[in-house]
N, C-alpha and C positions, 0 to 999 in steps of 0.2 A: 384418413386425415386430409385427403385432397378432394373432398366431395363438395367444396364450395370455391368460387372464383377468388383470385387474388384481391379483387376489388372489395371483398367482404372482410378481409383480414383486419383492417383498421376499424370499421364500424362495429364488428363483433367484439373486438378486443375492448373498445371503449365502452360497449354496452355491458360487459360482464367482469371487467378487471377492476380491482382496487389498487391504486398506485401508491407506492411508497415515496416519501420525500416530496409529496405533491399535494396541492389542492385539487380535488377530483375534477373540478370544472375547468382547470387551467392546463391540463396535460396536452401535449402535442407530440405524441410519439412518432418516430420514423417507422413505417411498416416495412420491416426488413424481410427480404425473401431469401437471399443467399449471400455467402461470403467466401472469399478465397484470398489467401496471402495477406496483404495489408489493406485489402479493400472489402467493402460490402455493398450490396445493391438493394434498393427498395423495389416495391412492386411495380413501379413505373419504368424500371431499368436505370434509374439514376445511380451513378457510382459515387461512393464516398471513400476517401482515404481515411483509414482508421488511425488517427493520431493519439488515441487514448487506449488502444488495445481493449476496446469495448468498456470494461470497468477495470482498467489497469491489470488485466489478467491474461490476455491472449498472447503470451510471450513468444510462442512458436509460430504465430500467425494462424489465420483461419483455414479450415478445411484440409489439414494435413492427413492424408489417407493412412499413414502409419498408425496414428492414434485412433482414427475412426475404425480401422480394421481390428485393432486390439480391443476396442469396446465391443464391437460386434461379436468377436470370437469369445470374449468372456460372457456376454449375454447368452450365447448358445450353450456354453459348457456349464456355467454356474452363475446365474443372474443374481442370486442372493444367498447369503449365509449369515446367520445371526452372529452377534458380537462374541459369543463364547467359542466360536469355531476358528480353527486354524485353516487357512486356505493358501493356495499357491501364490496368488497376488499379494496377500498379506506378508508372506515370508519374503518374497522377492523385493517388495517395496521397502520393507524395513532394512534389508541388506543394502539396497541401493542408497537409501538416505544416510545410513551409517557411513557410507563411503564419501559422501559429498558434504555432510554437515561438519562444522568446525569442531576441533578438539575431540573430547570424549562424549559428545552427544550421540549416544548409541541406542536409545530406547524411544519409542514413538507411540503416542496416544493419538488415534485417528478420530477426527471430528467431521462435521459437515461443511465447515467454512472457517473464516477468520475470527468471527465474533465468539463462537463457542470454543475455538482454540484458546483465545485469550481468557475466557471464563474458566476453562479447565486449568490453564496455567496458574491462575489465581487460586483455585481450589487446591492444587498441588502445593503451591507455596505456603498457603495458610496451614494446611494439614502437616506439612513437613516441619515448619518452623514453630508451630503452635502460637504464632502471632497473627494479628488480623489486619493491620493497616497496609495499604498499598500506596506508594508514591508514584504518580504519573504526571506527565507534563500538560501544560495548558494548551499548547498548539498541537493537539494530538487527536487522532480518531482511531478507536480500537474496535468498533462494531456497534450495531444498533440493538442488540438484545439488552435486557435490563442491566446485567452485570457489566457488559462491555461498554454500554453507554455511560455508566458511572465512571468507568476508567477514562473515557474520552474527556479531554479537557476543553474542546472547542464548544461553541454555543449550541450545537445540535443536542446536547444533553439537557439543556435548560427546560425544554417543553415538558420533560418527564420528571423533573424534580418536584417534590422530595421523595418520590416513590422508587428510587433506584437503590442498588446495593450500597450499603454504608461502608465506612472505613477507608474511603479514598481521599487522599490529600494531593493537591496539584502543586507543581512548582514550575518555574520559568524555563523556557527553552533558550539555548545558546544561539539566538537569531541575530546574526551580525548586522543585517540591514536595519533592523528596528530594535536594537539592543536597549533594554531598560536601563542598564548601568553605564552606557557609554554614549549617551546622546550628545554630550559635549566633548567627547574624547574619541572621535571616530578613528584616530590614527593609532589606537592602542594595539600592541603586538598581538598576534594570534595566541601566543602562549599565555599572555596576561589576560586576554579576553576569556580564554577557556578557564583559567584559574578562578576568575571572578564568578563564573557560573558554577564551578565546582564548590566554591566557598558558599554560595547561595544554597546549593543542595545540602551541603553539610550542616548549614544553619537550620534548615528545615528538619533534617534528621534529628538534630539535637532538640529543637523545639517540640517535636512530636514524640520523642523518646525512642531510641533505637530498639529498646526491649519490646516495643509494640509494633514494629514495622516488619512485615513478612518479606516484602519485595519492593524493588524499584523497577518500574516498567517503562521502557522507552521504545518508540519507533526508532530503529537504528538510523535511518534517514527519514525524516518526517515526510509523509506523503501528501495527502490532499491539502494540508495546511501550508504548502508552499515549497516542498523539496528543500528543507532546511538540513544542510549537511553539517555534521558535528565538526567543530574545529580541532586542530591538532592537539592531542593530549586529553580531549574531553572524555571519550569512552574509556580510555585507560584509567582516568581519574574516577569515573563512576564505578568501574570495576573495583578499584582500590578502596573506595568508600564503602562499597557493599561488603567487601572482605573484612575491613576494619571493624564494622559495626554488626557483623554477622547477619547480613541481609542478603537475600537472593537477588540476582539480576535477571530480569526477563527481557528478552529482545523480541519485539514485534517485527517480524520480517514478512508479514502477510503481503505487503506491496513491494518491498525492496528485495525480496528473495528471488531465487531461480534466474540469476543472470541479469536482472534488471539494471544493476549498478556496474556491471562488468566483472563481478565476482559471483560465485554461486550464491553467497549470502553477503549482505553489506558489511556485517561485522568483520569479515575477512580483510577488508581494507585496513583495519586498525589492529588486527591480530588479537581481538578480544573474544573470549569464549564465555557466553552467558550460562547461567545455571539451567534456564528453560528458554526455549526459542519457539515462537509460533510461526506458522506458515499456512498459506492457502493460495488463492489466485493462481500464480505461476506454477504451483505444484501440479496442476493438471492443464494449465493454460486455458482454464474455463471450459474444457470439453466435458467435464463432469464435476459436480460439487464435492469438494474435499478440503479439509484442513488437517493440521497435525500440530502436536506439541512435541518438540524434541526435549529429552530429559537426560540429565547427567546421571552417571551410575549411582552416586550416593543417594540421590532422591529415589531412584528406582529401588534400591536396596531397602530403603525405609519402608516401602510398601510390600516387601516380600512376605512379611507375616502380618501385615495390616491391610484391612479391606479398604479399597478406594471407593468411597460411597458416592459414585456418580456413574452415569452411563448414557448411551444413546441407542435407539433401535437400529439406526443405520451406521453405527460405528464400524469402521473398516469395511464399508460396502464394496464387494468384489469388483463391480463395474468401475467405480471411481478409482479404486486402487490400480486396476488394469490401465486406466487412462493415465494415471500418474507415472506408472512404470514406462509406458510408451513415450510419454512426454519427456521424461528425463533422458531416455535413450535417444530420442530425436535431438535433444539439446547437445548430447555428447557427440553423436554422429555428425551433426552439422556445425559443431564448435560454436554454438550460439553465445556462450559466455564470452569467449574471446572476441566474437563479432561485436557484441554489445560494448566491449571495452574499446575496440578500435573505432566503431561508429560513434561512440560517445565522445571521443576526441574531436571528431568532425562536428558533431552536434554542438559542442560547447563553443567551438570557434565560430560557427555560423550564428549562434545566439548572441555572442559578443558583437559580431558584425551588425546584427539586427539592432542591438541596443544602441550602437553608435549612430545609427541612421535615424532613430526615432526618439524625439524628446520625451515621449510618454513612457519610455522604458526606464524605470528606476534601477532595476537590478536584474541580472540573469544568473541562474544557478543550475548546475547540472552535474550529474555523476553517472557515467554510462549513458543509457538511453532513458534517463529519469531527469527531466528538465522542467524549468519554470521560468516564466517571464513575468516580473512584477511591474505593474503599471501604476503610474503616479500622475497627478495633475501639476506637480511642481517638484523638480529634482532637488532643489535646495531644501524645501520644507518636508519633502517626502510625503506630502498629502496623498493618500491612496486614491486611485481612480474610482473605487467603490469603498464605502465605509466597512469597517470591521463587521462581519456577520450580515452584510447587506450586499446590494447590487447597485447598479446605476444604469442610466440610459445608454451610456457609452459602452459598458461591458455587455449589455444585452444586444446592442447593435453590432458589436464586434463578433459575437458568437453567431448571430443571424447571418452576417456577411459570410462567415466561414462555412456554415451549413449550406447556404445558397450556392456557394462555389465548391461544394463537394468535399469539405474537410470537416471531419468530426473530431472534436476535442473537448476537454473539460475546462471550464473556468470556475474558479473558486474566489468569490469576492473580487479582489483586484488582481488576481493572478491567473495567468494562462499556463496550463500544464501541457507538456510535450512528452507523451509516454507511448511511443509507437511499438508495434511488435518488433522483436529483436532481429527479425529477418529483413527489415527494411533496407533498401539500397540507398546510395547517396542520391540517385536521381529521384527516388520517391520522397526522400527527406527534403530535397530542394523543392519538390512539388508542393508539399505542405507549407514549408517556410515561405515560399513565394506568395501563397495566399495569405499567410499571416502578415507578411510585409505590407500587402495592400490593405488588410483589415486595420492595421495599426494607424493608418491615416485617420481613421475615425477617432481614436483616442488622442492622437497628436493634436487634433483640432480643439480638444478640451484643455490643453496644457496652458497653465497660467504662468507666465514668465515673472 
């Protein structure tokens, strides 16, 4: 693999790769050579602070030898076993997950990632209930496969319509900063705000007919669409509506799981147990591809004498399972969930301070090490710095400034996401936020008083 120089990595990659989410002639990838901790380096030796955990997944940080050694050991002993096989890593990971998942979620269907975890959750829900509709939210992303893209509410799905999975109905998110129902009543209490969005969901359920709805699917904390944190009472209310109308609740914890919010899973903040829960990303911290669906006992029992008509060649791949086991053990040994909780308090305070200094900051939101800075041209009108589903010269310039200064993060329309590895120190957090502080001068210049 090392029979060509580093200087050839970028040209060879560009010559032979097809890039997702990109026009092929407009890609400008970073030629990454190595990574350790919260940093990665390109082939020139330039160091980047990874403020996005690569793709919101490297929760334990880069290059942890404990996980690497577990992968190597598994590759030596049993690199592959087919889905019908019982293996040591399959047994151990199921046991570990049963210990850390909420409530009675004790059974696990292993997939390759988050998209197929969500698709399998939908298949399970439809088969179990005998109903076909799925309710999901507009400001959501659930994956890029055909079924997961149909579940997705944001505009990334539009390019592929109408050739997506049918039966999905979208509803509104409880997004306080841009609330559809409270544009002229910004001072509404959190409880009343939450209830208005629960009333909206119940109305959609009634319009669509509860007898046709298999499940309500929510990102527990909305991810790329802006770190939208559910208000007090909202998730309990969704759970109650699902119970009242005999609908399953599916929680998408692909991004918010495995310590990201300061709990093993974000639902734990609100004491809600979903019927099905999907996970990926932080499950292995990106060291190997893996997703899973956590399943409650009554759904598992339904399939005891019924065939589940689905499968994957690489279902329960031993190397990926070994990576997940080691990853969870690292998180436990290093108390990374607790660390995310305490560092999250620091992050929130620092983001609030940043917002007070910069007129282009309209809102800051964070829970654990899961943060967002929403940028606007005018705080009073809340005109976004980039249009919905679009970008702007200012947002492009802000991200370029950060990359030039060695900070890698993700921007989504008018929002900057702060999602570092859970091992980040306060000094490293300050390093990234100092660069963001400078970059915000670019967007401040576009503010219209």
